[in-house]
C-alpha positions as MATLAB code, in Angstrom:
seq = 'MPLPRQRRFPRSRASVRDAREFTLQVLTEWGCTDRLDDIRLCVSELVTNALLHGVPPGREYCVSLARDGAVIRLEVRDSGDRDLPSQQPHSEIPDTGEESGRGLFLARELADDLGISKHVVGKTVWVTFKAALQHEPFPEAET';
ca = [
      -0.045   -0.186   -0.086;
       1.458    3.393   -0.930;
       2.417    5.986    1.799;
      -0.061    8.765    2.226;
       1.218   11.536    0.333;
       0.791   15.576    1.370;
       1.819   19.037    0.342;
       0.993   22.625    1.041;
       0.669   25.256   -1.260;
       0.567   28.585   -0.405;
      -3.070   30.803   -0.869;
      -2.780   32.107   -4.226;
      -4.794   31.659   -7.725;
      -1.466   29.971   -9.146;
      -1.702   26.946   -6.489;
      -4.539   25.891   -7.446;
      -2.947   24.164  -11.240;
       0.565   23.467   -8.690;
      -2.634   21.681   -6.525;
      -3.999   19.666   -9.918;
      -0.226   18.853  -10.606;
       0.771   17.500   -7.571;
      -2.752   15.349   -7.712;
      -1.979   14.027  -11.228;
       1.573   13.098  -10.202;
       0.922   11.200   -6.929;
      -2.357    8.910   -8.457;
      -0.198    8.650  -11.452;
       2.991    7.012   -9.898;
       0.546    4.809   -8.054;
      -0.970    4.038  -11.121;
      -4.887    5.100  -10.156;
      -5.588    6.908  -13.363;
      -9.368    5.258  -13.797;
     -10.604    8.094  -11.734;
      -8.326   10.926  -12.337;
     -10.481   13.181  -13.899;
     -13.286   13.382  -11.494;
     -10.110   13.308   -8.281;
      -8.614   16.571  -10.052;
     -12.035   18.311  -10.866;
     -13.201   17.721   -7.018;
      -9.042   19.183   -6.274;
      -9.557   22.294   -7.664;
     -13.062   22.812   -6.054;
     -12.119   21.720   -2.371;
      -8.810   23.942   -2.764;
     -10.693   26.937   -4.057;
     -13.143   26.804   -1.725;
     -10.385   26.995    0.763;
      -8.634   29.805   -0.509;
     -11.959   31.752   -0.890;
     -13.413   30.564    2.618;
     -10.854   29.011    4.673;
      -7.363   30.074    4.322;
      -6.441   33.643    5.487;
      -3.525   36.358    3.939;
      -0.130   34.916    5.189;
      -1.834   31.389    5.538;
      -1.628   28.110    3.786;
      -3.274   25.033    2.929;
      -2.762   21.250    2.510;
      -3.249   18.843   -0.092;
      -3.027   14.836    1.002;
      -3.512   12.002   -0.371;
      -3.820    8.760    0.720;
      -4.994    4.851   -0.852;
      -5.982    2.711    0.991;
      -6.549   -0.433   -1.421;
      -9.453    0.249   -3.630;
     -10.622    3.120   -1.811;
      -8.625    6.805   -2.848;
      -8.955    9.187   -0.160;
      -8.296   13.099   -1.355;
      -8.513   16.038    1.487;
      -7.838   19.503    1.775;
      -6.707   21.487    4.745;
      -7.314   25.251    5.334;
      -5.780   27.103    8.341;
      -9.018   29.420    8.926;
     -10.057   30.845   12.240;
     -12.643   28.885   13.768;
     -15.412   31.375   14.207;
     -15.337   32.470   10.131;
     -18.950   31.966    8.795;
     -16.881   29.500    6.283;
     -16.475   26.972    8.632;
     -19.905   25.586    7.954;
     -19.444   24.710    3.485;
     -22.582   24.344    2.006;
     -23.329   21.660   -1.137;
     -26.812   21.995   -1.486;
     -28.340   22.348   -5.231;
     -27.042   25.711   -6.736;
     -29.489   28.234   -8.060;
     -28.978   28.075  -11.671;
     -28.364   31.759  -11.917;
     -26.254   31.739   -9.795;
     -22.815   32.089  -11.482;
     -20.385   30.291   -8.328;
     -21.156   28.123   -5.563;
     -20.921   24.532   -7.372;
     -17.884   23.486   -5.380;
     -18.971   20.966   -2.615;
     -21.807   19.970   -4.686;
     -19.911   18.917   -8.243;
     -17.429   17.007   -5.313;
     -20.298   15.529   -3.666;
     -21.638   14.174   -7.265;
     -18.623   13.197   -8.330;
     -17.125   11.740   -5.045;
     -18.066    8.476   -3.043;
     -18.208   10.072    0.217;
     -17.842   13.793    1.243;
     -17.524   14.618    4.627;
     -16.027   17.900    6.980;
     -13.397   17.078    9.974;
     -13.778   20.801   12.254;
      -9.741   21.347   13.569;
      -9.195   23.534   16.395;
      -7.658   25.937   13.655;
      -9.316   25.250   10.392;
     -10.762   22.510    8.998;
     -10.451   19.377    6.469;
     -12.843   18.879    3.777;
     -11.936   15.590    2.397;
     -13.627   12.744   -0.315;
     -12.936    9.390   -1.564;
     -13.434    7.703   -4.383;
     -13.454    4.139   -5.380;
     -10.413    2.961   -8.085;
      -9.926    0.277   -9.636;
      -7.122   -2.168   -8.835;
      -4.084   -2.606  -10.590;
      -3.060   -6.106  -11.159;
      -0.210   -7.903  -12.172;
      -0.322   -9.647  -14.855;
      -0.425  -12.887  -14.302;
       2.832  -14.885  -15.599;
       3.271  -16.757  -18.315;
       3.046  -20.899  -18.117;
       5.747  -22.456  -18.336;
       4.988  -25.968  -20.967;
];
């Protein structure tokens, strides 16, 4: 089983792309590419939410990936203060007239599970994906 991987990112727009690239690199190393598009979209949405609502200026956020058999877990931990109103993320169906507010809704629809863990400082929004296991080919039988 691969070791969990994590990386911290600065509070910047460019870090969304960097978080997607980090995710691509880790999942490719693990041979877990069957849900890659779904996972990368969720990384974008969760990181964008963290930047907009959970990471104060001058602080960072952390993206973590873990694999347990066929389950991949993606976590985005922000560093927001406990009293920020953004500590209660919403994932309801967005209003069709709104131009934003679809991030957690998309993540909930694409992932197999989604949850939020609160911390003394900040929160972690996590999603899990059931992925196809990559099996080693059977050795050729000798005749």
